[in-house]
C-alpha positions in Angstrom: 215.9 105.0 62.9 215.7 101.1 63.2 215.1 99.0 66.2 214.7 95.4 67.0 211.4 94.9 68.0 208.3 92.5 68.9 205.8 91.7 66.6 203.7 90.6 68.0 203.5 87.0 70.6 206.3 84.7 69.3 207.8 87.3 66.5 210.1 89.4 66.5 212.1 91.4 63.9 213.6 94.6 62.9 211.4 97.9 62.0 211.5 101.4 60.8 210.4 103.8 63.4 210.7 107.9 63.8 213.2 108.8 65.9 211.8 109.7 69.7 210.8 113.6 70.9 213.0 114.8 73.1 210.8 116.4 75.7 212.1 119.6 78.0 213.2 117.6 80.7 214.2 114.3 78.8 217.2 113.0 76.7 217.9 110.6 73.7 220.3 108.4 73.7 222.2 106.3 71.4 223.6 102.7 72.9 226.8 101.8 73.6 226.2 98.0 74.9 222.8 96.3 75.4 221.4 93.0 76.8 218.7 91.1 76.8 217.1 89.7 79.8 214.4 87.3 81.0 211.8 89.4 81.2 212.0 90.2 77.3 212.1 86.2 77.0 208.9 86.0 78.8 207.3 89.2 77.2 207.8 87.8 73.7 207.3 83.9 73.9 204.7 84.2 76.9 203.4 87.4 76.2 203.5 87.9 79.9 202.3 91.7 79.6 199.8 90.9 76.7 200.2 91.6 73.4 202.7 94.2 71.8 202.5 95.5 68.5 206.1 96.7 66.7 207.3 97.7 70.7 211.1 97.6 70.1 212.7 95.6 72.7 215.2 96.3 75.5 215.4 97.6 79.0 219.4 97.1 79.6 221.9 99.4 77.9 224.5 102.3 78.7 225.1 104.3 75.6 226.2 108.3 74.5 223.8 111.3 75.4 223.2 113.0 71.6 220.5 115.1 72.7 219.0 116.4 75.9 215.4 119.0 76.8 216.3 122.7 77.9 215.6 122.1 81.4 218.2 119.4 81.9 221.2 120.4 84.1 223.7 117.9 84.7 224.1 115.9 81.5 224.9 116.7 78.1 225.9 115.7 74.5 228.4 113.3 74.5 228.2 112.1 77.8 228.4 108.4 78.5 225.6 106.6 80.6 224.1 104.3 82.0 220.5 103.7 81.8 218.3 102.5 84.3 216.0 99.9 83.4 213.3 101.3 85.6 212.8 105.2 85.0 210.4 106.3 87.7 207.8 109.5 87.2 210.1 111.4 90.0 207.5 114.0 91.1 204.2 111.3 90.8 202.1 110.7 94.5 203.3 107.4 94.1 207.3 108.1 94.2 206.2 110.6 97.1 204.8 107.4 98.7 208.3 105.9 98.4 207.2 103.4 95.6 208.7 105.6 92.3 208.4 101.8 90.7 204.8 102.2 90.3 204.8 105.9 89.1 201.7 106.4 87.2 200.1 102.7 87.9 201.5 99.4 89.0 204.8 98.5 87.4 204.7 101.8 85.7 208.2 103.2 86.3 209.1 100.0 84.0 208.8 101.7 80.7 211.4 100.3 78.4 209.6 97.6 76.3 206.3 97.9 78.4 204.6 100.7 77.6 207.0 102.7 75.3 209.6 101.4 72.8 213.6 100.1 74.6 216.9 100.6 74.0 217.4 97.6 71.0 217.3 100.6 68.7 219.4 103.4 66.5 218.1 105.7 69.1 215.6 105.5 72.4 214.1 107.9 74.9 215.4 108.5 78.9 212.2 110.5 80.4 213.8 112.9 83.1 217.4 112.6 82.6 218.4 114.4 85.6 217.2 111.6 87.9 217.3 108.2 86.0 220.6 108.4 84.0 224.2 107.9 85.8 227.6 108.7 84.3 229.7 105.8 83.5 232.7 106.1 85.9 235.9 106.6 84.7 237.5 103.8 83.8 234.2 101.4 84.3 234.1 98.1 81.5 230.8 98.6 79.5 230.8 95.0 80.6 230.0 95.8 84.4 228.7 99.2 83.8 225.9 97.6 81.4 225.1 95.2 84.3 224.5 98.0 86.9 221.0 98.7 84.3 218.9 96.1 85.8 220.8 92.9 87.0 222.7 94.0 89.6 219.7 96.2 91.0 217.3 93.9 91.0 219.7 91.1 92.8 220.3 93.7 95.1 216.5 94.2 96.1 216.2 90.8 96.4 218.0 91.2 99.4 216.8 94.7 100.3 213.4 93.2 100.4 214.1 89.9 102.2 215.8 92.0 104.8 219.0 90.6 105.7 220.7 91.0 108.6 223.3 90.0 109.9 224.6 86.3 110.6 221.2 85.6 108.9 221.0 82.2 107.1 219.9 82.8 103.5 219.2 80.5 100.5 218.9 82.1 97.3 216.4 80.7 94.8 217.8 80.5 91.1 221.3 81.7 90.4 221.0 83.1 87.0 222.4 86.8 86.8 219.9 88.4 89.0 220.0 85.3 91.6 223.8 85.8 91.2 223.8 89.0 92.6 221.4 88.5 94.9 223.9 86.1 96.6 226.4 88.9 96.3 224.6 91.3 97.8 223.6 89.0 100.4 227.2 88.4 101.4 227.2 92.1 101.8 224.6 93.0 103.9 226.2 90.0 106.7 224.8 87.3 106.2 226.6 84.1 107.2 225.5 80.8 105.8 224.0 81.4 101.9 222.6 78.3 100.3 222.5 78.8 96.6 220.0 76.5 94.4 221.0 76.0 91.1 222.5 73.3 88.7 224.4 74.8 86.0 228.8 74.2 86.6 229.2 77.8 85.2 226.2 79.6 87.9 227.2 77.4 90.7 230.9 78.4 90.0 230.3 81.9 90.1 227.7 81.7 93.1 230.4 80.2 95.4 233.2 82.9 93.5 230.4 85.2 95.2 230.1 84.0 98.5 227.9 81.0 98.3 229.0 78.2 101.1 226.8 76.0 100.1 224.8 74.5 96.5 221.5 72.9 96.3 220.6 71.1 93.1 216.9 70.8 92.3 217.2 67.5 90.2 218.5 65.9 93.8 215.2 66.3 94.8 212.1 69.1 96.7 214.8 72.2 97.5 212.9 72.9 100.8 213.2 69.0 101.9 217.5 69.6 100.8 217.4 72.8 102.9 215.5 71.5 106.0 218.4 68.5 105.6 221.0 70.9 105.4 220.0 72.9 107.9 219.0 70.1 110.5 215.5 71.0 110.6 215.8 74.5 111.3 215.1 76.1 107.8 216.3 79.3 106.6 215.8 83.5 108.0 215.1 84.4 105.2 214.8 83.8 101.1 215.4 85.6 97.7 213.6 84.2 95.2 214.9 84.8 91.8 213.7 82.1 89.4 210.7 79.3 89.6 207.2 78.4 88.2 204.4 79.5 90.0 204.6 76.8 92.5 208.2 77.9 94.0 206.8 80.3 97.2 206.1 76.3 98.6 209.1 75.3 98.4 210.1 79.1 99.7 207.9 79.0 102.9 208.3 75.5 103.6 211.9 76.4 104.6 212.0 79.6 105.9 211.9 80.1 109.4 208.2 81.6 111.7 209.3 85.2 111.7 211.3 85.1 107.9 210.9 87.0 104.9 210.7 86.1 101.2 211.6 88.6 99.3 210.3 88.0 95.7 212.3 89.9 92.5 210.9 86.9 90.1 209.0 87.7 87.0 206.0 85.0 87.0 205.1 85.0 83.5 202.3 83.4 82.9 199.4 81.4 85.1 196.5 83.0 87.3 197.9 82.3 90.5 200.7 81.8 92.9 200.5 78.6 95.5 201.4 79.4 98.9 200.9 76.6 101.4 198.3 76.5 104.3 199.8 74.4 106.5 203.6 75.6 106.1 202.4 79.3 106.5 200.8 78.6 109.9 197.4 78.6 108.5 198.3 82.2 107.7 199.8 83.2 110.9 203.4 82.0 110.9 204.7 85.4 110.7 205.8 84.0 107.2 206.0 87.1 105.0 206.6 87.6 101.7 207.8 90.8 99.9 207.4 90.9 96.1 209.1 94.0 94.4 210.2 95.8 90.7 213.8 97.7 91.9 213.3 101.1 92.3 215.5 102.5 89.8 216.9 105.7 89.1 219.9 107.8 89.2 221.0 107.9 92.9 220.8 103.9 93.0 222.5 103.6 89.9 225.2 106.2 91.2 225.9 103.9 95.0 225.8 100.9 93.2 228.6 101.9 90.4 230.9 103.6 93.5 230.5 100.0 95.1 232.3 98.8 91.8 234.6 101.6 91.5 236.4 100.8 94.8 236.3 96.9 94.3 234.0 95.3 96.4 232.4 93.2 93.5 232.8 93.2 89.9 229.0 92.0 88.0 231.5 91.8 85.0 231.6 88.7 85.9 227.9 87.5 84.7 229.2 88.1 81.2 229.2 85.0 79.1 229.0 85.9 76.1 230.0 89.3 73.8 228.9 90.2 70.3 229.7 93.0 68.4 227.5 95.0 66.2 223.6 95.7 66.6 223.5 92.4 63.8 223.7 90.1 66.7 220.9 91.6 69.2 218.6 88.6 67.8 221.5 86.1 68.6 221.7 87.2 72.0 218.4 87.2 73.1 218.3 83.5 71.7 220.6 82.9 74.1 218.3 84.1 77.0 215.4 82.1 75.5 217.5 79.1 75.1 219.7 79.7 78.1 222.9 76.7 76.6 224.6 75.6 79.8 228.0 77.5 79.3 225.4 81.0 79.5 225.1 83.8 82.5 224.6 86.6 80.6 225.4 87.7 76.8 225.9 91.2 75.8 225.9 93.2 72.6 228.3 95.7 71.7 227.4 98.4 69.3 229.9 99.7 67.0 
């Protein structure tokens, strides 16, 4: 089979590989639609997870089941499925402790294009199919379904980590596709004021439609100073970090009220350390918490989020700004995520 792969740091291309083996509890899937992620950019061009040679990229895909293991009960050949970007080993001790995304080791629930080949291939492998696949609901578009692989659950996890309560004032730092879904999740969890940090007009417009009450452009000065001015010096109850470099916690902690929480779902692709401001953190005693996490993944979470889309609570298809047809355009879509033109939120490649 063919796959679009990371050949080495800074290098990509199409390669030939053996079709993966389907275990008793697993499934093989051929993609219907795929979408590259900023994580792919960090992986290839920053070497964020180290050297990878001939590793097929991609972790966001909807597809059709073409083979199942003999112990798979709920999925069958021909089923159209959403494949969670995070596919834990659900019988692991880490999963039993409540952290399935770390099953087998830190971040090891993230298998696609990390510790095994990803979804930008003619065929890809899904472990524990009954626990990690979800049927595409009848009538749901591929655009919406594919955003349920990663962008929606990750953005919503930011709101979970920040522990947003009714009436909270929330700041979302970074309004790419994950940050936009964090804006959506903040409003759904009852935030009163949602301050979105971003500058690209298309992202700003989308954030406002999803419930952002205020927009702050980081080009206009330090974002913590702007947030404190907007809130008359009070700061915010919760911060969701969905973008920024290794210094972003300086602003996040500075704008946060004592007793507040930062929910981080940003992937820091380089640097050895992250910076936390000593004084703004109350010399370590301000009860300002930082919760950083990889979204849990799995079937149940995907099905629950899909049900919200299906009944019309929101539609993540609004994230798709560029659509390609044919696997030959996977590289074009990947480069869009690398270059981030002004009119981009998220690209989708539909496989013909």
